[in-house]
N, C-alpha and C positions, 0 to 999 in steps of 0.2 A: 505493499502500502505505499503510497507516496505521502510529504509530507507533513498535510494534513487532510484527512479523510473526512467526508464532510460527514459524518457526525458527530466531531468533534464540536460541542460548543463550549467547555472549555476558554473560546480563547471567546467567546464570545457575547457581552454584553449586556442586557438586559436596560436599553430603548423602555422612555415612559415613553404610555399609546392618543395622552393627553398634546391635542400642539394649545400654547397660545397666542391666544383667538386675534386675528393680527391686529398694528396698530393703523384709527384713522387717518383718513388723509388727508393730510390739507393743503393750498393752492399751489407750494411750492412744487408738493407731488403729486399731487393732479396732470400740471404743468408736466411735471418730466414724462407722468405714465401716459396722457396724451404723445410725447415724441420718440419716444418709444416705441410706442404701434409703429403711430407711419410709418419710423423708419425701418421694420421689417413688413408692414403689410402694402399692399399697394391701393387703400381707400379712402369711402368718402364720406362728406362730413358723417351722416344723418348712420352709417355703420363704424366710424369715431368717438359718434355719442351715443348711440348705447355703448358703447365701452365702456369708459366715463359710466356712464348713467349708475350699469352693470357693477361696477365694480364702489361705484359709491354705494348704493343697496348695501353689495358687504362686508363691506370694508367700515364706513358709516363716513360723514365730514366731522372734524374738525376745525376750521375756519372758520372766521367768523363772515355774518350774514351765511346768501346761498351760493354751492359752488358755479363758478361763471364758466357754465363748454357750452353756451354758444359762442359767446366767445372768444376761447381757445378756438373753436373750433371754427368763426371766424375768421382771428387771426389765421387758422394754421391757412385757412383758402386763401386766404391775400402776399402769401409764403408762396404757394403750388407745390403744397403737402397734400393737399386734399381735391 
């Protein structure tokens, strides 16, 4: 048998099954997420807005007021990203 067999559990550590909940999103992080999304995918303004809304629903909002998704999408459209 090799140096490590598949039954060798002595080297494995038990990991907790629960993860910490993700931190809420602030304005800077929302902009970073939008930029990363358009860099990775050829997308439309509608799909970008849907993605950002989903992320806010999953993680929550930490910024002042409401998240300016429409402003981010409009700015990215002006820049030719969407």
